[in-house]
C-alpha positions in Angstrom: 16.8 -64.1 18.8 16.4 -67.3 16.6 13.5 -69.7 16.9 15.1 -72.1 19.1 16.2 -69.5 21.5 12.8 -68.1 21.3 11.5 -71.7 22.1 13.8 -71.8 25.3 12.7 -68.5 26.6 9.0 -69.1 26.1 9.0 -72.5 27.7 11.8 -71.7 30.3 9.7 -69.2 32.0 6.5 -71.2 31.8 7.6 -74.6 32.7 5.5 -75.0 36.0 2.5 -74.1 34.0 2.9 -76.9 31.9 3.4 -79.6 34.7 -0.3 -78.7 35.8 -1.8 -78.1 32.3 -5.0 -80.2 32.0 -4.6 -80.6 28.4 -0.7 -81.7 28.7 -1.1 -83.7 31.9 -4.6 -85.3 31.3 -5.7 -84.9 27.9 -7.3 -87.9 26.4 -4.8 -88.2 23.9 -2.0 -89.3 26.2 -3.8 -92.7 27.1 -4.6 -93.1 23.4 -1.0 -92.6 22.4 -0.1 -95.3 25.1 -2.7 -97.6 23.6 -1.3 -97.4 20.1 2.0 -98.7 21.2 3.0 -102.3 20.9 4.9 -102.9 24.2 6.7 -105.9 25.4 8.3 -104.2 28.5 11.9 -104.6 26.9 11.8 -101.5 24.8 14.5 -98.7 25.0 12.3 -95.7 24.3 13.0 -92.1 23.6 10.5 -89.0 24.3 11.6 -86.3 21.9 10.8 -82.8 23.2 9.4 -84.3 26.4 8.4 -81.0 27.9 7.6 -81.6 31.3 7.5 -85.3 30.9 4.0 -86.1 30.9 4.6 -88.7 27.9 7.9 -90.1 29.3 6.2 -90.6 32.6 3.2 -92.5 31.1 5.6 -94.8 29.1 8.1 -95.4 31.7 6.3 -98.2 33.7 5.8 -100.3 30.4 9.4 -99.9 29.0 12.8 -101.0 30.0 14.4 -97.7 29.7 13.2 -94.3 28.8 15.1 -91.2 27.8 13.2 -87.8 28.3 15.0 -85.3 26.0 14.1 -81.6 25.7 15.7 -78.5 24.4 14.9 -76.2 27.4 16.8 -76.7 30.6 14.0 -75.4 32.8 11.4 -77.7 31.4 13.8 -80.7 31.7 14.4 -79.9 35.2 10.5 -79.8 35.8 10.2 -83.2 34.0 12.9 -84.8 36.4 11.4 -83.4 39.4 7.7 -84.8 38.2 8.9 -88.0 37.0 11.2 -89.1 39.9 8.6 -87.8 42.2 6.2 -90.5 40.7 8.9 -93.1 41.4 10.2 -94.1 38.1 13.9 -95.1 38.2 14.2 -96.1 34.6 14.2 -92.6 33.2 17.3 -90.6 32.1 17.2 -86.8 31.2 19.1 -85.5 28.3 19.3 -81.8 27.0 19.5 -81.1 23.3 18.2 -80.2 20.0 15.5 -82.8 18.4 16.8 -81.7 15.0 20.3 -82.8 16.0 19.9 -85.6 18.5 23.1 -86.7 20.5 22.1 -90.5 20.1 23.6 -93.5 18.2 22.1 -94.8 14.9 19.5 -97.5 15.6 19.5 -96.9 19.3 15.8 -96.8 20.1 12.8 -99.3 19.8 10.3 -96.4 20.2 10.4 -92.8 19.7 7.5 -90.6 21.2 6.9 -87.1 20.4 3.7 -85.3 21.8 2.3 -81.7 21.2 5.8 -80.5 20.2 6.7 -80.5 16.5 4.7 -77.4 15.6 7.6 -75.4 17.6 10.1 -77.1 15.4 11.7 -74.9 12.7 12.8 -77.9 10.5 10.4 -80.7 11.0 11.8 -82.7 8.1 15.4 -82.5 10.0 13.5 -83.8 12.9 11.8 -86.6 10.9 15.3 -87.4 9.5 16.8 -87.7 13.2 13.9 -89.9 14.4 14.6 -92.2 11.4 18.1 -92.4 12.2 17.9 -93.1 15.9 15.0 -95.6 15.6 15.8 -99.2 14.8 14.3 -100.8 11.6 10.8 -101.5 12.1 10.8 -99.3 15.4 7.6 -97.5 16.2 7.4 -93.6 16.1 4.4 -92.4 17.9 3.5 -88.8 17.0 0.9 -86.6 18.4 0.6 -82.9 17.5 -1.8 -80.2 16.7 -3.0 -80.2 12.8 -4.1 -77.3 10.6 -7.2 -77.8 8.7 -6.8 -78.9 5.0 -8.7 -75.4 3.9 -5.8 -73.1 3.1 -7.6 -70.1 4.5 -8.4 -71.8 7.8 -4.9 -73.2 7.9 -3.5 -69.9 7.9 -5.8 -68.3 10.1 -5.2 -71.2 12.8 -1.4 -70.8 12.6 -1.8 -67.0 12.8 -3.6 -67.2 16.0 -1.1 -69.9 17.3 1.7 -67.6 16.6 0.0 -64.4 17.9 -0.2 -66.2 21.1 2.9 -67.9 21.3 6.0 -66.7 19.3 7.8 -69.9 19.5 4.9 -71.7 17.5 6.4 -72.3 14.0 3.7 -74.3 12.0 0.8 -76.7 12.8 1.0 -78.9 9.6 -1.9 -80.5 7.7 -2.4 -84.0 8.0 -1.6 -84.5 4.3 1.6 -82.7 4.8 2.4 -85.1 7.6 1.7 -88.2 5.4 4.0 -86.9 3.0 6.9 -86.0 5.1 6.7 -89.3 7.0 6.6 -91.3 4.1 9.8 -89.3 2.5 11.7 -90.5 5.7 11.2 -94.1 5.5 8.0 -94.3 7.6 4.8 -96.2 6.8 1.6 -95.1 8.8 0.3 -98.1 10.5 -2.5 -96.3 12.4 -3.8 -92.8 12.8 -6.5 -91.2 14.8 -7.8 -87.6 14.5 -9.3 -86.0 17.7 -10.4 -82.8 19.0 -9.6 -80.6 22.1 -11.2 -77.5 23.4 -9.0 -74.3 24.2 -10.5 -72.5 26.9 -9.2 -69.0 25.7 -8.1 -67.4 29.0 -6.3 -70.5 29.9 -4.9 -70.8 26.5 -3.5 -67.4 26.8 -2.4 -67.7 30.4 0.0 -70.5 29.8 2.0 -68.1 27.9 1.5 -65.4 30.1 0.3 -63.1 27.3 0.1 -59.4 28.2 -3.4 -57.9 28.6 -3.2 -55.7 25.3 -2.0 -58.7 23.3 -4.7 -60.8 24.7 -7.4 -58.3 23.9 -5.9 -57.9 20.4 -6.0 -61.6 19.8 -9.7 -61.7 21.3 -10.9 -59.1 18.5 -8.8 -61.0 15.7 -10.8 -64.1 16.4 -14.1 -62.1 16.8 -13.7 -60.6 13.5 -12.7 -63.8 11.8 -15.1 -64.9 8.6 -18.0 -66.8 9.6 -16.8 -70.0 8.0 -13.6 -70.1 10.1 -15.7 -69.3 13.2 -17.7 -72.2 12.4 -15.0 -74.6 11.7 -13.1 -73.8 14.9 -16.4 -73.9 16.9 -15.5 -70.4 18.3 -17.7 -69.8 21.4 -18.2 -66.1 22.3 -20.1 -64.5 25.3 -20.4 -60.7 25.7 -17.7 -59.8 23.1 -15.2 -62.2 24.6 -13.9 -65.5 23.1 -14.5 -68.3 25.6 -13.2 -71.1 23.7 -12.5 -72.5 20.5 -11.9 -76.2 19.0 -8.5 -77.3 17.6 -7.7 -80.7 15.7 -4.9 -83.0 16.7 -3.8 -86.5 15.5 -2.3 -89.5 16.9 0.1 -91.7 14.3 1.8 -94.9 15.0 4.5 -95.0 12.1 6.8 -97.7 11.5 10.3 -97.2 10.2 10.6 -99.5 7.2 13.7 -98.4 5.5 
């Protein structure tokens, strides 16, 4: 099974959990992402890797047209049910691969992508596609988990994400994102770092992690070096991981060329 098939399998069986996930549905980053956008109400917008549609749903009232786009049919079906249930009639739903988008050059005024690129096998290819479908001077609004700049902590964080979710590819460092964006013709207009707390049980539960794998992951975190546990703010109670802290960032990048 290749990485994209794994993504479809993982998220296809867990679509309903993402509709109601507090972090995805009500995370403070969603309103911050909307606040970063410069909107007139006439925009043609694309939400790449829409998942169950929370970002497309948030932007729909403020743009002329919104396309919700995702690799996994079950996630897209959940997004359609969720968004249509909220009364938004200006949203279309398209299934496909974010690294090979079925859209014309210079088609969109805005492209959003929230809590998804860490699943992409080739994020450079994704950025190339965003640059292609976005109009010159269009806005790319990115929101994703990031890895710490320290190599040891970066490796540990990506390891626990992969152990919990086989479809996880890589959470990139902020410095890596800057380089990739600039290589694909973007200039960063604004960026904001924020943190979010993962409750361990809920974090594992969204992926329906089997009990033995959950315990192994718990032990792996318990035995992490002290500097890693401090950086990730790991909270432990009676030899059980209660929660840890992750970093994400929001970026508004403008396609200049």
